[in-house]
Short mmCIF file of the C-alpha atoms (twelve columns), coordinates in Angstrom:
data_MODEL
# 
_entry.id   MODEL 
# 
loop_
_atom_site.group_PDB 
_atom_site.id 
_atom_site.type_symbol 
_atom_site.label_atom_id 
_atom_site.label_alt_id 
_atom_site.label_comp_id 
_atom_site.label_asym_id 
_atom_site.label_seq_id 
_atom_site.Cartn_x 
_atom_site.Cartn_y 
_atom_site.Cartn_z 
_atom_site.pdbx_PDB_model_num 
ATOM 1   C CA . MET A 1   147.100 134.884 169.093 1 
ATOM 2   C CA . SER A 2   150.134 132.648 168.731 1 
ATOM 3   C CA . LEU A 3   153.139 132.793 166.462 1 
ATOM 4   C CA . ARG A 4   152.177 129.373 165.144 1 
ATOM 5   C CA . GLN A 5   148.765 130.654 164.045 1 
ATOM 6   C CA . MET A 6   150.440 133.516 162.191 1 
ATOM 7   C CA . GLU A 7   152.842 131.055 160.585 1 
ATOM 8   C CA . TYR A 8   149.889 128.963 159.418 1 
ATOM 9   C CA . LEU A 9   148.175 132.022 157.934 1 
ATOM 10  C CA . VAL A 10  151.310 133.092 156.058 1 
ATOM 11  C CA . ALA A 11  151.722 129.566 154.658 1 
ATOM 12  C CA . VAL A 12  148.131 129.434 153.384 1 
ATOM 13  C CA . VAL A 13  148.524 132.811 151.689 1 
ATOM 14  C CA . GLU A 14  151.834 131.851 150.086 1 
ATOM 15  C CA . GLU A 15  150.530 128.507 148.849 1 
ATOM 16  C CA . ARG A 16  147.016 129.836 148.050 1 
ATOM 17  C CA . SER A 17  145.757 126.480 149.274 1 
ATOM 18  C CA . PHE A 18  144.979 124.849 152.628 1 
ATOM 19  C CA . THR A 19  146.045 121.468 151.248 1 
ATOM 20  C CA . ARG A 20  149.464 122.605 150.009 1 
ATOM 21  C CA . ALA A 21  150.058 124.706 153.132 1 
ATOM 22  C CA . ALA A 22  149.333 121.692 155.343 1 
ATOM 23  C CA . GLU A 23  151.823 119.624 153.356 1 
ATOM 24  C CA . THR A 24  154.463 122.356 153.641 1 
ATOM 25  C CA . LEU A 25  153.919 122.680 157.393 1 
ATOM 26  C CA . ASN A 26  153.695 118.905 157.878 1 
ATOM 27  C CA . VAL A 27  150.365 119.119 159.713 1 
ATOM 28  C CA . THR A 28  146.912 117.793 158.955 1 
ATOM 29  C CA . GLN A 29  144.543 120.003 157.010 1 
ATOM 30  C CA . SER A 30  141.986 119.820 159.823 1 
ATOM 31  C CA . ALA A 31  144.558 121.046 162.365 1 
ATOM 32  C CA . LEU A 32  145.542 123.882 160.036 1 
ATOM 33  C CA . SER A 33  141.913 124.933 159.503 1 
ATOM 34  C CA . HIS A 34  141.270 124.811 163.263 1 
ATOM 35  C CA . GLN A 35  144.194 127.153 163.987 1 
ATOM 36  C CA . ILE A 36  143.155 129.615 161.251 1 
ATOM 37  C CA . LYS A 37  139.589 129.710 162.622 1 
ATOM 38  C CA . ALA A 38  140.930 130.284 166.143 1 
ATOM 39  C CA . LEU A 39  143.021 133.185 164.846 1 
ATOM 40  C CA . GLU A 40  140.019 134.684 163.070 1 
ATOM 41  C CA . ARG A 41  137.937 134.469 166.253 1 
ATOM 42  C CA . GLU A 42  140.649 136.268 168.164 1 
ATOM 43  C CA . VAL A 43  141.040 139.129 165.659 1 
ATOM 44  C CA . GLY A 44  137.275 139.400 165.274 1 
ATOM 45  C CA . GLY A 45  136.693 138.651 161.624 1 
ATOM 46  C CA . ARG A 46  137.513 136.540 158.586 1 
ATOM 47  C CA . LEU A 47  141.043 136.782 157.234 1 
ATOM 48  C CA . LEU A 48  140.732 134.325 154.363 1 
ATOM 49  C CA . GLU A 49  138.106 133.630 151.727 1 
ATOM 50  C CA . ARG A 50  137.624 130.816 149.257 1 
ATOM 51  C CA . LEU A 51  138.144 131.823 145.631 1 
ATOM 52  C CA . PRO A 52  137.416 129.928 142.387 1 
ATOM 53  C CA . ARG A 53  141.153 129.237 142.104 1 
ATOM 54  C CA . GLY A 54  142.437 128.857 145.626 1 
ATOM 55  C CA . VAL A 55  142.357 130.962 148.757 1 
ATOM 56  C CA . GLY A 56  142.638 134.737 149.041 1 
ATOM 57  C CA . LEU A 57  142.713 137.438 151.676 1 
ATOM 58  C CA . THR A 58  139.731 139.458 152.874 1 
ATOM 59  C CA . PRO A 59  140.230 143.232 153.413 1 
ATOM 60  C CA . MET A 60  140.878 142.457 157.086 1 
ATOM 61  C CA . GLY A 61  143.347 139.771 156.037 1 
ATOM 62  C CA . ARG A 62  145.228 142.172 153.759 1 
ATOM 63  C CA . ALA A 63  145.624 144.580 156.666 1 
ATOM 64  C CA . TYR A 64  146.726 141.823 159.033 1 
ATOM 65  C CA . LEU A 65  149.138 139.904 156.760 1 
ATOM 66  C CA . PRO A 66  152.171 142.290 156.750 1 
ATOM 67  C CA . HIS A 67  152.261 142.247 160.555 1 
ATOM 68  C CA . ALA A 68  151.956 138.456 160.645 1 
ATOM 69  C CA . GLU A 69  154.741 138.091 158.078 1 
ATOM 70  C CA . LEU A 70  156.997 140.389 160.059 1 
ATOM 71  C CA . ALA A 71  156.350 138.480 163.294 1 
ATOM 72  C CA . VAL A 72  156.975 135.079 161.703 1 
ATOM 73  C CA . ARG A 73  160.125 136.121 159.867 1 
ATOM 74  C CA . SER A 74  161.481 138.085 162.804 1 
ATOM 75  C CA . ALA A 75  161.170 134.968 164.935 1 
ATOM 76  C CA . GLY A 76  163.187 133.026 162.375 1 
ATOM 77  C CA . LEU A 77  165.763 135.786 162.240 1 
ATOM 78  C CA . ALA A 78  166.018 135.789 166.038 1 
ATOM 79  C CA . ARG A 79  166.598 132.030 166.124 1 
ATOM 80  C CA . ARG A 80  169.335 132.252 163.492 1 
ATOM 81  C CA . ALA A 81  170.977 135.213 165.233 1 
ATOM 82  C CA . ALA A 82  171.012 133.321 168.547 1 
ATOM 83  C CA . LYS A 83  172.649 130.310 166.918 1 
ATOM 84  C CA . ALA A 84  175.231 132.550 165.284 1 
ATOM 85  C CA . ALA A 85  176.034 134.218 168.615 1 
ATOM 86  C CA . ALA A 86  176.492 130.802 170.171 1 
ATOM 87  C CA . GLY A 87  178.969 129.868 167.459 1 
ATOM 88  C CA . ALA A 88  176.733 127.233 165.903 1 
ATOM 89  C CA . GLU A 89  177.877 126.341 162.395 1 
ATOM 90  C CA . GLY A 90  174.703 124.564 161.383 1 
ATOM 91  C CA . GLY A 91  171.459 126.183 160.337 1 
ATOM 92  C CA . GLU A 92  170.586 128.440 157.449 1 
ATOM 93  C CA . LEU A 93  171.081 131.914 156.046 1 
ATOM 94  C CA . HIS A 94  168.499 133.860 154.023 1 
ATOM 95  C CA . VAL A 95  169.890 136.403 151.545 1 
ATOM 96  C CA . ALA A 96  167.727 138.791 149.498 1 
ATOM 97  C CA . THR A 97  169.092 140.436 146.368 1 
ATOM 98  C CA . LEU A 98  168.268 141.744 142.906 1 
ATOM 99  C CA . HIS A 99  167.859 139.383 139.963 1 
ATOM 100 C CA . ALA A 100 170.681 141.186 138.131 1 
ATOM 101 C CA . LEU A 101 173.077 140.539 141.033 1 
ATOM 102 C CA . ALA A 102 171.905 136.948 141.412 1 
ATOM 103 C CA . ILE A 103 172.885 136.154 137.812 1 
ATOM 104 C CA . GLY A 104 175.940 138.413 137.666 1 
ATOM 105 C CA . ALA A 105 178.015 139.244 140.723 1 
ATOM 106 C CA . LEU A 106 176.881 136.676 143.279 1 
ATOM 107 C CA . PRO A 107 177.348 133.188 141.701 1 
ATOM 108 C CA . PRO A 108 181.094 133.070 142.602 1 
ATOM 109 C CA . VAL A 109 180.220 134.053 146.177 1 
ATOM 110 C CA . LEU A 110 177.508 131.402 146.389 1 
ATOM 111 C CA . ALA A 111 179.896 128.742 145.113 1 
ATOM 112 C CA . ARG A 112 182.587 129.780 147.581 1 
ATOM 113 C CA . TRP A 113 180.046 129.811 150.404 1 
ATOM 114 C CA . ARG A 114 178.955 126.270 149.573 1 
ATOM 115 C CA . HIS A 115 182.592 125.141 149.636 1 
ATOM 116 C CA . GLU A 116 183.591 126.895 152.870 1 
ATOM 117 C CA . PHE A 117 180.352 126.569 154.869 1 
ATOM 118 C CA . PRO A 118 178.599 123.399 153.688 1 
ATOM 119 C CA . GLY A 119 176.792 123.101 157.022 1 
ATOM 120 C CA . ILE A 120 174.934 126.405 156.589 1 
ATOM 121 C CA . ARG A 121 172.120 126.128 154.073 1 
ATOM 122 C CA . LEU A 122 171.744 129.248 151.937 1 
ATOM 123 C CA . HIS A 123 168.345 130.510 150.738 1 
ATOM 124 C CA . LEU A 124 168.378 133.147 147.974 1 
ATOM 125 C CA . HIS A 125 165.400 135.488 147.501 1 
ATOM 126 C CA . GLU A 126 165.431 137.397 144.190 1 
ATOM 127 C CA . TYR A 127 163.627 140.661 143.365 1 
ATOM 128 C CA . LEU A 128 163.418 142.793 140.245 1 
ATOM 129 C CA . THR A 129 163.584 146.297 141.704 1 
ATOM 130 C CA . THR A 130 165.394 148.014 144.545 1 
ATOM 131 C CA . ASP A 131 162.043 149.147 145.977 1 
ATOM 132 C CA . GLU A 132 160.747 145.576 146.003 1 
ATOM 133 C CA . LEU A 133 163.950 144.353 147.633 1 
ATOM 134 C CA . ARG A 134 163.796 147.035 150.317 1 
ATOM 135 C CA . ASP A 135 160.089 146.403 150.990 1 
ATOM 136 C CA . HIS A 136 160.533 142.682 151.508 1 
ATOM 137 C CA . MET A 137 163.575 143.208 153.703 1 
ATOM 138 C CA . GLY A 138 161.463 145.528 155.830 1 
ATOM 139 C CA . ARG A 139 158.994 142.664 156.221 1 
ATOM 140 C CA . GLY A 140 161.759 140.372 157.466 1 
ATOM 141 C CA . VAL A 141 162.066 138.053 154.468 1 
ATOM 142 C CA . ALA A 142 165.831 137.533 154.897 1 
ATOM 143 C CA . ASP A 143 168.762 137.926 157.265 1 
ATOM 144 C CA . LEU A 144 170.471 140.427 154.981 1 
ATOM 145 C CA . ALA A 145 170.056 142.049 151.587 1 
ATOM 146 C CA . VAL A 146 172.720 142.696 148.970 1 
ATOM 147 C CA . GLY A 147 171.959 145.581 146.629 1 
ATOM 148 C CA . PRO A 148 172.223 149.334 146.036 1 
ATOM 149 C CA . ARG A 149 172.073 151.563 149.123 1 
ATOM 150 C CA . PRO A 150 168.416 151.661 150.251 1 
ATOM 151 C CA . ALA A 151 166.934 155.131 150.678 1 
ATOM 152 C CA . GLY A 152 165.700 155.868 154.174 1 
ATOM 153 C CA . TRP A 153 166.725 152.497 155.625 1 
ATOM 154 C CA . GLU A 154 166.769 152.641 159.430 1 
ATOM 155 C CA . GLY A 155 168.856 149.528 160.058 1 
ATOM 156 C CA . PRO A 156 172.590 148.953 159.521 1 
ATOM 157 C CA . VAL A 157 173.976 149.431 156.004 1 
ATOM 158 C CA . VAL A 158 177.511 148.293 155.100 1 
ATOM 159 C CA . SER A 159 179.170 149.435 151.871 1 
ATOM 160 C CA . LEU A 160 180.620 146.517 149.901 1 
ATOM 161 C CA . GLY A 161 182.296 148.618 147.214 1 
ATOM 162 C CA . ALA A 162 181.426 149.692 143.695 1 
ATOM 163 C CA . GLU A 163 180.238 147.679 140.711 1 
ATOM 164 C CA . GLU A 164 181.230 148.923 137.268 1 
ATOM 165 C CA . ILE A 165 178.564 149.599 134.640 1 
ATOM 166 C CA . VAL A 166 179.739 148.883 131.076 1 
ATOM 167 C CA . ILE A 167 178.444 148.935 127.505 1 
ATOM 168 C CA . VAL A 168 177.637 145.468 126.113 1 
ATOM 169 C CA . VAL A 169 178.100 144.679 122.410 1 
ATOM 170 C CA . PRO A 170 178.477 141.450 120.396 1 
ATOM 171 C CA . ARG A 171 181.893 140.198 119.314 1 
ATOM 172 C CA . ASP A 172 181.445 141.396 115.732 1 
ATOM 173 C CA . ASP A 173 180.657 144.976 116.762 1 
ATOM 174 C CA . PRO A 174 183.361 147.575 115.955 1 
ATOM 175 C CA . LEU A 175 183.407 148.603 119.633 1 
ATOM 176 C CA . ALA A 176 184.450 145.071 120.616 1 
ATOM 177 C CA . GLU A 177 187.947 145.789 119.280 1 
ATOM 178 C CA . ARG A 178 188.393 148.898 121.407 1 
ATOM 179 C CA . THR A 179 191.303 148.891 123.833 1 
ATOM 180 C CA . ASP A 180 190.298 152.211 125.391 1 
ATOM 181 C CA . PRO A 181 187.023 153.225 127.080 1 
ATOM 182 C CA . VAL A 182 184.223 154.585 124.903 1 
ATOM 183 C CA . ARG A 183 182.881 158.085 125.423 1 
ATOM 184 C CA . LEU A 184 179.129 158.341 125.559 1 
ATOM 185 C CA . THR A 185 178.997 160.880 122.719 1 
ATOM 186 C CA . GLU A 186 180.301 158.160 120.394 1 
ATOM 187 C CA . LEU A 187 177.043 156.273 120.946 1 
ATOM 188 C CA . ALA A 188 174.709 159.095 119.980 1 
ATOM 189 C CA . GLY A 189 173.669 157.349 116.755 1 
ATOM 190 C CA . ARG A 190 173.325 153.847 118.212 1 
ATOM 191 C CA . ALA A 191 170.114 152.079 119.223 1 
ATOM 192 C CA . TRP A 192 169.832 150.822 122.811 1 
ATOM 193 C CA . VAL A 193 168.303 147.837 124.540 1 
ATOM 194 C CA . ARG A 194 166.545 149.194 127.636 1 
ATOM 195 C CA . CYS A 195 165.165 147.615 130.815 1 
ATOM 196 C CA . VAL A 196 161.782 148.894 131.940 1 
ATOM 197 C CA . LEU A 197 163.091 148.605 135.512 1 
ATOM 198 C CA . GLU A 198 165.963 150.997 134.816 1 
ATOM 199 C CA . PRO A 199 166.590 153.314 137.796 1 
ATOM 200 C CA . VAL A 200 164.771 156.648 137.865 1 
ATOM 201 C CA . ILE A 201 166.640 159.642 139.311 1 
ATOM 202 C CA . GLY A 202 164.778 162.867 139.987 1 
ATOM 203 C CA . GLY A 203 161.839 161.680 137.893 1 
ATOM 204 C CA . GLU A 204 164.039 160.905 134.871 1 
ATOM 205 C CA . ARG A 205 165.255 157.516 133.658 1 
ATOM 206 C CA . TRP A 206 168.942 157.065 134.355 1 
ATOM 207 C CA . LEU A 207 170.151 156.480 130.773 1 
ATOM 208 C CA . ASP A 208 168.051 159.376 129.438 1 
ATOM 209 C CA . ARG A 209 169.650 161.605 132.055 1 
ATOM 210 C CA . GLU A 210 173.169 160.442 131.240 1 
ATOM 211 C CA . CYS A 211 172.760 160.880 127.494 1 
ATOM 212 C CA . ALA A 212 171.147 164.304 127.924 1 
ATOM 213 C CA . ARG A 213 174.264 165.384 129.819 1 
ATOM 214 C CA . HIS A 214 176.194 164.632 126.632 1 
ATOM 215 C CA . GLY A 215 173.783 166.365 124.276 1 
ATOM 216 C CA . PHE A 216 171.611 163.602 122.842 1 
ATOM 217 C CA . ARG A 217 168.598 161.387 123.553 1 
ATOM 218 C CA . PRO A 218 169.097 157.599 123.309 1 
ATOM 219 C CA . LEU A 219 167.271 155.757 120.544 1 
ATOM 220 C CA . THR A 220 165.468 152.775 122.053 1 
ATOM 221 C CA . ALA A 221 165.499 149.608 119.945 1 
ATOM 222 C CA . MET A 222 163.631 147.433 122.442 1 
ATOM 223 C CA . GLU A 223 162.545 147.396 126.099 1 
ATOM 224 C CA . VAL A 224 162.546 144.275 128.254 1 
ATOM 225 C CA . GLN A 225 162.010 143.522 131.928 1 
ATOM 226 C CA . HIS A 226 164.938 141.291 132.900 1 
ATOM 227 C CA . ALA A 227 168.659 142.057 132.752 1 
ATOM 228 C CA . SER A 228 169.353 138.505 131.552 1 
ATOM 229 C CA . THR A 229 167.062 139.056 128.553 1 
ATOM 230 C CA . ALA A 230 168.527 142.480 127.792 1 
ATOM 231 C CA . VAL A 231 172.124 141.265 127.648 1 
ATOM 232 C CA . ARG A 232 171.205 138.397 125.325 1 
ATOM 233 C CA . LEU A 233 169.483 140.832 122.972 1 
ATOM 234 C CA . ALA A 234 172.590 143.016 123.004 1 
ATOM 235 C CA . VAL A 235 174.718 139.975 122.132 1 
ATOM 236 C CA . ALA A 236 172.322 139.227 119.265 1 
ATOM 237 C CA . GLY A 237 172.911 142.724 117.885 1 
ATOM 238 C CA . VAL A 238 169.553 144.301 118.677 1 
ATOM 239 C CA . GLY A 239 171.242 147.295 120.300 1 
ATOM 240 C CA . VAL A 240 173.912 148.370 122.757 1 
ATOM 241 C CA . LEU A 241 173.207 147.940 126.460 1 
ATOM 242 C CA . ALA A 242 174.400 149.511 129.697 1 
ATOM 243 C CA . CYS A 243 174.615 146.882 132.436 1 
ATOM 244 C CA . SER A 244 176.760 145.547 135.247 1 
ATOM 245 C CA . VAL A 245 180.147 144.178 134.245 1 
ATOM 246 C CA . HIS A 246 179.361 140.953 136.126 1 
ATOM 247 C CA . VAL A 247 176.192 140.325 134.108 1 
ATOM 248 C CA . ALA A 248 178.121 140.991 130.897 1 
ATOM 249 C CA . ARG A 249 180.940 138.607 131.827 1 
ATOM 250 C CA . ALA A 250 178.463 135.882 132.752 1 
ATOM 251 C CA . THR A 251 176.898 135.887 129.269 1 
ATOM 252 C CA . ALA A 252 178.498 133.995 126.387 1 
ATOM 253 C CA . GLY A 253 179.330 136.208 123.428 1 
ATOM 254 C CA . ALA A 254 179.046 139.476 125.352 1 
ATOM 255 C CA . VAL A 255 181.863 141.992 125.118 1 
ATOM 256 C CA . ALA A 256 182.071 144.511 127.950 1 
ATOM 257 C CA . VAL A 257 183.336 147.947 126.922 1 
ATOM 258 C CA . PRO A 258 184.188 150.409 129.727 1 
ATOM 259 C CA . VAL A 259 182.883 153.968 129.619 1 
ATOM 260 C CA . ASP A 260 184.795 157.224 130.049 1 
ATOM 261 C CA . PRO A 261 184.069 158.750 132.509 1 
ATOM 262 C CA . ALA A 262 183.469 155.498 134.356 1 
ATOM 263 C CA . TRP A 263 180.023 154.516 135.599 1 
ATOM 264 C CA . ARG A 264 179.971 152.902 139.016 1 
ATOM 265 C CA . GLN A 265 177.154 151.759 141.279 1 
ATOM 266 C CA . GLU A 266 177.588 151.299 145.005 1 
ATOM 267 C CA . GLN A 267 176.529 147.927 146.395 1 
ATOM 268 C CA . THR A 268 175.724 147.373 150.059 1 
ATOM 269 C CA . ALA A 269 174.698 144.755 152.577 1 
ATOM 270 C CA . TYR A 270 171.836 145.836 154.836 1 
ATOM 271 C CA . ALA A 271 169.659 144.279 157.492 1 
ATOM 272 C CA . ARG A 272 167.170 145.060 160.239 1 
ATOM 273 C CA . VAL A 273 169.694 144.224 162.978 1 
ATOM 274 C CA . GLU A 274 173.477 144.345 163.210 1 
ATOM 275 C CA . LEU A 275 175.201 141.828 160.962 1 
ATOM 276 C CA . THR A 276 176.712 138.982 162.964 1 
ATOM 277 C CA . GLY A 277 177.736 135.378 162.441 1 
ATOM 278 C CA . ALA A 278 176.890 133.900 159.048 1 
ATOM 279 C CA . ALA A 279 175.307 137.135 157.768 1 
ATOM 280 C CA . LEU A 280 178.470 139.099 158.520 1 
ATOM 281 C CA . ARG A 281 180.681 136.441 156.917 1 
ATOM 282 C CA . PHE A 282 178.561 136.506 153.762 1 
ATOM 283 C CA . ALA A 283 178.798 140.300 153.530 1 
ATOM 284 C CA . GLU A 284 182.581 140.140 153.971 1 
ATOM 285 C CA . MET A 285 182.808 137.483 151.275 1 
ATOM 286 C CA . CYS A 286 180.917 139.752 148.869 1 
ATOM 287 C CA . ARG A 287 183.083 142.733 149.717 1 
ATOM 288 C CA . ASP A 288 186.420 140.957 149.457 1 
ATOM 289 C CA . GLY A 289 185.698 138.511 146.650 1 
ATOM 290 C CA . VAL A 290 183.365 140.360 144.248 1 
ATOM 291 C CA . PHE A 291 183.202 144.091 144.784 1 
ATOM 292 C CA . GLY A 292 186.740 144.237 146.109 1 
ATOM 293 C CA . GLY A 293 185.934 146.606 148.926 1 
ATOM 294 C CA . ARG A 294 186.518 149.513 146.535 1 
ATOM 295 C CA . VAL A 295 185.438 152.741 148.173 1 
ATOM 296 C CA . PHE A 296 182.412 154.183 146.425 1 
ATOM 297 C CA . GLU A 297 182.833 157.843 145.569 1 
ATOM 298 C CA . GLY A 298 179.448 159.164 144.434 1 
ATOM 299 C CA . ARG A 299 179.858 162.486 142.714 1 
ATOM 300 C CA . GLY A 300 176.296 163.655 143.087 1 
ATOM 301 C CA . ASP A 301 176.160 164.741 139.434 1 
ATOM 302 C CA . GLY A 302 174.096 161.878 138.037 1 
ATOM 303 C CA . ARG A 303 177.017 159.817 136.784 1 
ATOM 304 C CA . GLU A 304 176.632 157.110 139.372 1 
ATOM 305 C CA . ALA A 305 174.181 154.416 138.297 1 
ATOM 306 C CA . ALA A 306 172.190 154.668 141.488 1 
# 
């Protein structure tokens, strides 16, 4: 089986259509179908099946796909790494990250990258959860990931520093006038906007754990999926919100109130191979320009927003 055949299979699955996959690959549909059939003959069974609304995977195809994806994306990673080692300034860089970082901390980095390295095209892959981000990085979707430290990751992991977690309120909230950090006990009677994708530590949701440490259980006003939605609801006065300071600052009308003791979340850059060339430069740009290279000091007592 050839790498090209695997690439064709991955394209059909992603597009859920032979026609659209052929257009994406810039080949004829007949040539694409011929290569898929040749691959199926070699593996000894059907990988794809026609569905009422597109094309899907057979059980054999579902077992085969992750390995094909890894092979295809690893080949792309190898090509980009070789160009970087040769000092080539052209090409592209694939970065995977969380949606909350993509709308909060990373836009200034992306703008600076475009200004300083216009010849290197940047592709951003966004995910909702740290598990999803880690899983796709393991399948070779990008050259590097930017996000919280991944548990059990076998490749290189570089600490970028710590991101502050703050309380978000609207401008007319009494807390908006505070010049000193708020203690969590002061929020015992307030309603909260919660994200369903909030981190879980030791089987307990992070905010529940934090509030329990201070003697109360948070009252949930509303739960949403996306950080961008949650911060807008907090600005509208639905409830207070705990989120990254970068997300808060990127939202009009949001007031970020620091917490005492401070909440901080480590952010890292990680990859399947050592960071070199464009990937290394991007990680350094994140560390120096956004997270400031602040040393993360996890206390192991649940206070870090891991």
